N, C-alpha and C positions, 0 to 999 in steps of 0.2 A: 504495498500499499505507499503511494506516494506522501512525502509529507508537506507538500505544497498541493493547494485545490488545483484539479483538474476543470477546465471549462469545454464543454460540446457543443461546436457551432454547429445546424445541417440546417441548409438552404433547400426549402420544399416549396412546390410548385402549386398553384392553387391558388389559397389562400394569403400564399407569402410566406417567407421565414419566420419560426417560431425560434426562440430563444430557448438554452437550458443551460443548466449547469448543474455541475456535480462535484460534491463539494466533501472532502473530510471532515469530521468533527474536530479535528484539532490543529483544523484551522484555522479555529479561534485563539488558538493560544500563540499565536504566528504574530498578532499585534493586539494591541487594546482596541477593543468594539463598547466602548459603553453605550449602555442602552438610551441613553437620554441623548444621543449624537447620531444612533442608526431606529430608534423606536418612535412613532407617535405617542401623543397623551394617554388614547385610548389602547395601544398595543404594550405599552408599558405596565398599564392598570392588570392586563389578562397576565403579563410577564409576573409579576408581582403574584398572584394569585395560584401560581402551577408551585407544587407542592415538593414534588421529588425534582431533584437535583439531576437524575440523568432525564426528564423530560425537558426540564428549563434548558440543559445544554440544546439539546436537539430541536426544541425550538427555537431558540436563538439564532442557531445556527442556520437552518430553513428562513428564519427572515434575514440575515445578514447576507446569505447568497444570493437571494432573489435581488434586494437592493443595489449590493455589489454592481451586481448584471446590470440590472437599469442604471444607474450611477454610468456603467462605462458605455452605455450602447445610445446615452443621450436622451432618455427619455423622461429623465426627472436630472434636477439638479443637487438637490441634495437627498440622502435618505428618508428624511422625515416626511418628503414630499410625496412619496409612496406608503400605501395604508394599505396592509393584508385584512380582509374581513371577510366573516362566513356568514352564509346566508340562513336561512330557515333549515336548512336539510343537513349542514355543519360541512358544506362547499367552500372552499376559499376563494374569495372575489378580490381583484386590485383595482384599487382605486390611486389614481396618481392626479398629480397639480400637475394641468397644461399652463405656463408662465404666457404663453402667445394667445394662447383664448380665454386666460384667468377663469378657468372655471375644469372642473375635475371631470375626468372622464375613468370610465371601469372597461378593465382589459381582462381575458381572462387568463387563469393561472390554473397552477397545479404544485402540488408539495406532496415530497413522499419521503419513508425513513426508511431506513435498512441498518441497522447500527455495526458501523460506526458513519456508513453513507448518509447525507443527505442531496435528492435531487429535485430540483426548483424549475419551471418552466412556464413561459409568460406566451400570449398569442393576441398579436392586434386584429382589429376587423371586428365589424358589427355582427352578433348574434354568434363569431366567433367559440368554439368551443375545444379545450386539449387537456387529459388526462393525461400522468406520469405514474411509474413505478418502477422498482429497485427488488428486484428478488434474486437473493444468494440460494445457488444450484444447491439441488436437497434433493434428497432418496424419497423424503416424506408425499412429494408430490407423486410416485408412482403408486402408493396406496389412495390417493384420490380421483387420480386418471377417471374414473367412473362419472365424477360428479361435476365435471370443468371440461374436460375433452368430449370434442360434439365429431356427429362422422364427415363432417364438412371442413375439419380441421386440416392442411396440407400444408407442410416444410419442405424446402429443397435437402435430399440426398444429402445426409451429413455423418450417417453413422454415429450419431450422437443422440441417442432418445433423452435420456435426462436432463439433457442441455434442450432438447425440443419441448421438452412439456415445463420446465424454467419458463422458458421463452413462451408460449403459450398462456402459462398463466399472468405472468407479466402484463401479455398484451390484453387481456379479459379483464384483470381488474384496473388497468391504465381506463379501461371502454366503461367501466362501472364508476370508476371517479369521471371521467365527463359526463354519462348519464346523469349524475349522483343520485344512482339507486341502490350500490352497494350489491350484498349478495341477493335482492329480489329479483334482480333482471334473470338470471337463469344463467350461470355458465356454460351450461352445455346447450342456449339457444345461440350461443353467439360463435359464427364459425369464423375463423383464422384462416388464411390461406397467402403463403408467401411467394409472391410476383417475381422477387430477384433478391439477392444476398444482401441483407438487412432492412428489406423493404417490404409490406406486409399488407392484405389488404381487409379489412372486420366486417361483416354483416352483422345486424342485432337478428331480435325475432320478426319484427318489420319490413326486414329488408331495407333499412336505409344502413350505406356504407359510410367507411371513415378509414382513411388513411394512416400508418403507423411506420414505424422504423425502431429499430432495436442495433445493440451494439452490447458487446462484454466488456464489462473490466473486471479483470481478475475473474473471482468466482460469482461476480453478479450479472444478472442480465440487466439492463439498463432499457425501458420501453417508454416509450412516447404515443401517442393519440390524439390525431387531434378530427377534427369536423370541417372539412374545405367547404363547406357548403354543396348545395347542389348544382349537377352539368360538371365542375370540378373532377370529376374523377373519370379517367380513360376506362373503355369497355375490359372487363377482367377477363384475362385469358389465363386459364388455369395449364401449368407445365402439361406435358405429353405424362401420362403414367407406364413405367415402365412397362414390360411387356408380361413377365413372372406375376406385376399382379392384375396385368388384364386378366391374364387366363385362371388364376385365382379364384378373379370376380364371375369369371363366366362359370367356374364351377359352382362356387357358391350361388348363381342362380337359376344351374340346370338340379341342381339337389332341392332348391326349395321349388321349385315347380314338379317335382315328381314327389315332393310330400303332401303338395296341395292338391295334386290328381288323386294320392291316395285316400286324404280327408273329406275330399267331395262329395255331399251324400247321394246316392242313389238316386236314379230320376225315380219317381214315383209312375209306374204303371195307371192306364185309365181302368177305375173303375169300372166301367161299362163293357170292358172285355172280360169273356169268362177266364177263369185260370184250368190251365190243367192240371195242375200240380197241388196237393194239398199242403196247406201251409199251417204248423204249426210254431207258435210262439212259447218259447221254454225259458228258465232262468239259467243266466251266464253261467252261473257257477255248476249247472249238471253238466256242462260241456266239459268242464276241466276249465275255464278262465279263474284263475286267483281273484277275485273281487268278493270274498264274505271279509268280514270284518275284523279279522287276524290274518286278511293278506292271503290266506290259501284257498282253494276251488273244494267242492263235493262233488267230483264226476259220477256220474252214475251210468255203469256198463247199458244198460235197456239205453239212454238214452245216447250213449257214445255208439252204439250198435246201430240207432236208427241216423247219427249224422255220417254212416257211411255210406249209405246209401242217399244219402240228402244233399241237397245243396245249401250252405248256410251264409244267409245276409243279414247280416245287422241294420235296422234304420237307425236307432241312435248312434251319434257322433261318437260319445263315451265308450259307449257298449263294442262300437265296432274299433275303436282303436287301443282296445283292453285285448281284442278278439286276437287285434293282428298282432300284436306285443307276446299274445301269449304262445303263438308259434303252433297251434293243436294241428296233429297230423292229418285229421279229414281235411285241414282246408285247401290242400292238392292233393289228398287221395280222393275226395269225393267230386260228383257230376256236376257238371254246370250247368247254372238257373235253367237254361233252357231246355235239357236235356232228362231234369231231375225228377223223379215221380212224388216227392217228399222235398218243402223249401223248408228252414228252418228259421225261423228271427230268435235270435238270444238278446236277452234284456237284461239288466241289472238297474233296477229302480234309486238303488242307494247309488252307484256310480255314475247314471244321469240327472238328480239332482244336486251331484259337487260333493259329496260328502265325504269322496278319496277313499285309498283303500292301503295301508289298514286306517280303520277308526275308531271311533269309542261305541261302542255295542249301543243297541237301540231296540226298544219293546213297545209293546201297546199298552196303554196305560187308560185306565178307568176311574175314575175317583173327582175328589177337591183339587187337586193338584192340575188337572187337566184344565184346559179353557174351553169354550164352547169350540164345538167345530161341524164344518160338514162333513168333511173329509171321509170318514170312516160310517159308515151305517150303526144307528145305536143298536144294543141288544131288545130282544123281545120286549115290549109291553110298553115301552115308549117312555118311560119315565126314568130311566137308569142315565146315569150322569154319561157323556160323554165319552170317545174315545179318542186319543193323542197319541201318538208314534214320539215318545219320548226318551233321550239317551238313561242307561242305567244309573249314572249318576245326578238325574237330574238335574243336570247343566246347562244341558238347552232341548228344543224342541226340533226338530226335522219335519212337522206335519205338514208346512208348508211348501216347502221344497219338492219332496215328495210326492205331493198331490200335483204341484206343477208339470214334474216329470213325466209322471203316469199320466195325465191327459196327453202330453206332449206326443205318448209313443199311442196311445189309443188313436189320436188322430193320425199320426203316421200311420198308423195300418188299416184302415177306415180309407185314406189315398189309397194306398195298395191294393185296394181289393178286398179289405174282409180278411179274417182269421177263423179255420176251421176245428182249433183246437189251442189247447193252453197246458203245457207241461209246467208246475211250480213246483220250488223248492218248499219241502215240509216246514212247518213250525217256525217261518221265517215270519218278521213283522212286519215285510212288504210283500211276500208271495205266498205266505202260508194261505192255506186252505183255512184249518182251525189254527190259527194260531195263537200262543200261552196267553193271555189277557192278565195283566198285574193290577193292583189297587196302586192306592197315591203312596203305600210304604212298601213297595216291591214284593208283595206277596200275591203269588199264582191263586188267582179269581174265577178262572173259565178258561174258555178259547172264544177266538173271533178271527173274521178271515182278515189277511192283510190289504194293508191300503188297495196296492197292483191288483189281489185275486178279487176284493170287491169291485173296482173300476172295472174291471174286466169282464164281469158277469153281467156289470151295470149296460157297458158299451155294446158287450158282444152277447145277448141274452141266448143264441142258438149254440153258440161255440161250446161244446164240455170245456170243462176243468180237471186235470189229475193233478197226483201230486207223482215224485217219481218212483214211488210203489203201486202205483195203482195204475199203469199204464195196461191198455186193453191187449189180448196177446198179438191181435190182426197187428200191432205196431211194437210186437215187440221179436219178430221171429227173424233172424238173420238172415243178411240176403242169400249165404249159400247151404239155407236151411232146404232140403230137397231138391230143389233146382237152382242151375247158377243163374242168379241174375231173375228169379223170381219176383215176384211181386207179393205182397200179404195177401191179397186175394188170392192168385195162384197158389199160394203155398197154404192157406188154408185150407182149400180142395182136395189138393193132394193128399193119398191117404197117407 
């Protein structure tokens, strides 16, 4: 670090030259800087109110550096002819006395400290604005990258990621000082593009553009951002991306398109057209999809044998994603949807409701702890309390989320042409035909249909519903029983 102050002079196009000076605080020791010769009366009052010696030193160094620059530039004749005031937001404003016009004029100025350095700048012009920041290179900025780096940030290739992060932080901090908003402007909404070595162009969330310039002083990045006014900046020309970045971006785009095609909902067929295949809606856990509350599955051998000769197609996006991630064998071994005699539609109400997997267990509750609802049917008699789907520890209510998911699945089945039957997991609070019913204290008090089971019977009254242990024989005959490729009806007729 030099013993004498170092001045930075940069001529910028557009709004005219801005003036900036970088001082080491030890420059105060080079000569006497009495406050009565350098500070106006209101500044001396503010200086006297400062309690910390460190704060007093950096505060005085900033005023002396800025006023020394104004005197040497001929803007004022004496240091006391310039006053640094703060506006309502705490941003500094420079008021100078012009002896030629015998009036005060206001100039844009900015001040930044990073011990032991002090950076000051001012800019002339009506409506001109300037912001500065001096930041020491630090590894901590790498941890804050996701909070201030934006996808539009581009720096020239210098093989110095930590240095680029320091410069980007300095630029965005300078722009926040220029706007007078601080962190509230959102650093991730500010994009910074280095158009030439040492020169950058910035844009805020509203698309307003600003010019910037930076340099390195030892381990400190010194950045200045100014607003040159409308029509002063040339069109932005981004440097071309290297070929390896273009290739990597193309690979990412192809992967995103493939993922979007996989997650795209299947087109619903015309309900007016008759279906050749019989459609069964089954609980996803019976097919081996790990979607239970513990994160496991309850595969049923009869349902698995049925899936070997059926086409499997999920209508709910969450169930479809879990089905693909489970990598079930029948996905590739089963026939296509156009040639299958049976179509299975797996569905998990808990996954569709966004409860996650694994998740806290839930149960049917009837009693004072359950709020009124029409989601589940009331027990016979009409005077019993309503039934809700609550967590076992009574810390959450999943009734409304499950009801919305089940109604969406019922609407999707209706648009797809209806359903011929349901195979539901027994004792499930959502799918069970006779699930355990508990009172407000958690004791088992009877049985009631789950939410999806009750809604399925209401929306599709002509479709039978079975549990995994009650499948009719015509649905449980293996494909290779009797004759290879025989249908359930053919296999039933053969001796």
